[in-house]
C-alpha positions in Angstrom: -24.3 -78.6 43.2 -25.7 -81.3 45.8 -28.0 -82.9 43.2 -25.1 -83.7 41.4 -24.0 -87.3 41.7 -20.8 -87.8 43.6 -19.4 -89.6 40.6 -19.9 -86.7 38.1 -18.1 -84.0 40.5 -15.4 -86.6 40.9 -15.0 -87.1 37.2 -15.1 -83.2 36.8 -12.2 -82.9 39.6 -10.3 -85.5 37.6 -10.6 -84.1 34.3 -9.8 -80.7 35.3 -6.7 -82.2 37.0 -5.6 -84.2 33.7 -6.4 -81.1 31.4 -4.3 -78.8 33.7 -1.2 -81.3 33.6 -1.4 -82.0 29.8 -1.4 -78.1 29.4 1.7 -77.8 32.0 3.3 -80.5 29.9 2.4 -79.1 26.2 4.1 -75.8 27.5 7.3 -77.7 28.4 7.4 -78.7 24.8 7.4 -75.2 23.9 10.6 -73.9 21.8 13.0 -75.6 23.8 12.3 -73.4 26.7 13.4 -70.1 25.0 10.2 -68.4 25.4 8.1 -68.0 29.0 4.8 -68.8 29.0 4.0 -65.1 28.8 5.9 -64.6 25.7 4.2 -67.7 24.1 0.7 -66.4 25.6 1.2 -63.0 23.5 2.4 -64.7 20.3 -0.1 -67.2 20.5 -2.6 -64.1 20.9 -1.1 -62.4 18.2 -1.5 -65.2 15.8 -5.1 -66.1 16.7 -6.6 -62.4 17.2 -4.3 -60.2 14.9 -2.6 -57.1 15.5 -3.0 -55.2 18.8 -1.6 -52.6 21.1 0.6 -53.0 24.1 -2.3 -51.7 26.1 -4.9 -54.5 24.7 -2.6 -57.2 25.0 -2.0 -56.4 28.5 -5.6 -56.2 29.6 -6.2 -59.4 27.4 -3.3 -61.3 29.4 -4.5 -59.7 32.7 -1.2 -58.0 33.4 0.2 -54.6 33.8 1.3 -52.4 31.2 5.1 -52.3 32.4 4.8 -56.2 32.4 3.6 -56.3 29.0 6.0 -53.6 28.0 8.9 -56.0 29.2 7.4 -59.1 27.5 7.1 -57.2 24.4 10.7 -55.7 24.3 11.8 -59.1 24.6 10.0 -60.4 21.8 10.7 -57.6 19.6 14.4 -58.1 20.5 14.5 -61.7 18.9 12.8 -60.1 16.0 9.0 -61.7 16.5 7.2 -58.5 16.4 6.3 -55.9 13.8 5.3 -52.4 15.0 3.5 -49.8 13.1 1.8 -46.6 14.3 -1.9 -47.0 14.6 -3.7 -45.2 11.6 -6.7 -43.9 13.9 -4.2 -42.5 16.5 -0.8 -42.1 15.5 0.4 -41.8 19.4 -0.1 -45.6 19.4 1.7 -48.5 18.2 0.1 -51.4 16.8 1.9 -54.8 17.2 1.7 -57.7 14.8 4.1 -61.4 14.3 6.7 -60.9 12.0 7.3 -63.6 9.5 9.7 -64.9 11.9 7.3 -64.4 14.6 4.6 -66.3 12.7 7.0 -69.1 11.8 8.1 -69.5 15.5 4.2 -70.0 16.6 3.7 -72.4 13.7 6.8 -74.5 14.6 5.7 -74.4 18.5 2.6 -75.6 17.2 3.9 -78.3 15.0 6.2 -79.4 17.8 3.5 -79.8 20.2 1.2 -81.8 17.9 4.2 -84.0 17.2 4.9 -84.5 21.0 1.0 -85.2 21.7 0.9 -87.5 18.6 3.9 -89.8 19.8 2.5 -89.8 23.2 -0.7 -91.0 22.2 0.7 -93.6 20.0 3.0 -95.0 22.3 0.6 -94.9 25.5 -2.5 -96.1 24.2 -3.8 -99.0 22.3 -6.0 -98.6 18.7 -9.3 -99.1 21.0 -8.0 -96.5 23.5 -7.3 -94.0 20.7 -10.4 -94.4 19.2 -12.5 -93.8 22.6 -10.3 -90.5 22.9 -11.1 -89.5 19.5 -14.7 -90.4 20.1 -14.7 -88.1 23.5 -13.0 -85.0 21.8 -16.7 -83.7 20.2 -17.7 -84.0 23.8 -15.0 -82.5 25.3 -15.4 -79.7 22.8 -18.8 -78.7 23.4 -18.3 -78.6 27.3 -15.4 -76.1 26.6 -17.7 -74.0 24.7 -20.1 -73.7 27.2 
């Protein structure tokens, strides 16, 4: 890393910090504090990747089976999950979002986007907004590396 100019390393650190702050701020916007970050993560994963077993979710979220069971119990009690038997192995249960769960995930996403839109408009000039817009494909390319 010694061949990297100091200003590039400084920018990388600054970007990491800003992305972390933005991520934390967006999580605060989630569902008025009803869901924990773990619960939101499970709902979002089921939305993105589709149905999964408790074990698959625990592995994907890097938590113990017992911790995932507790998270799923809360989500189930809120009516956010559908449980079905795995057709390949009747001993396993497959979890998917219920209609209410899917609506909740969509609502959280919409709320986050509304908050971020408002923050961008309130804090940035039209020229600054255009700079951010032009930087997005570059940041996406870095994120996909």
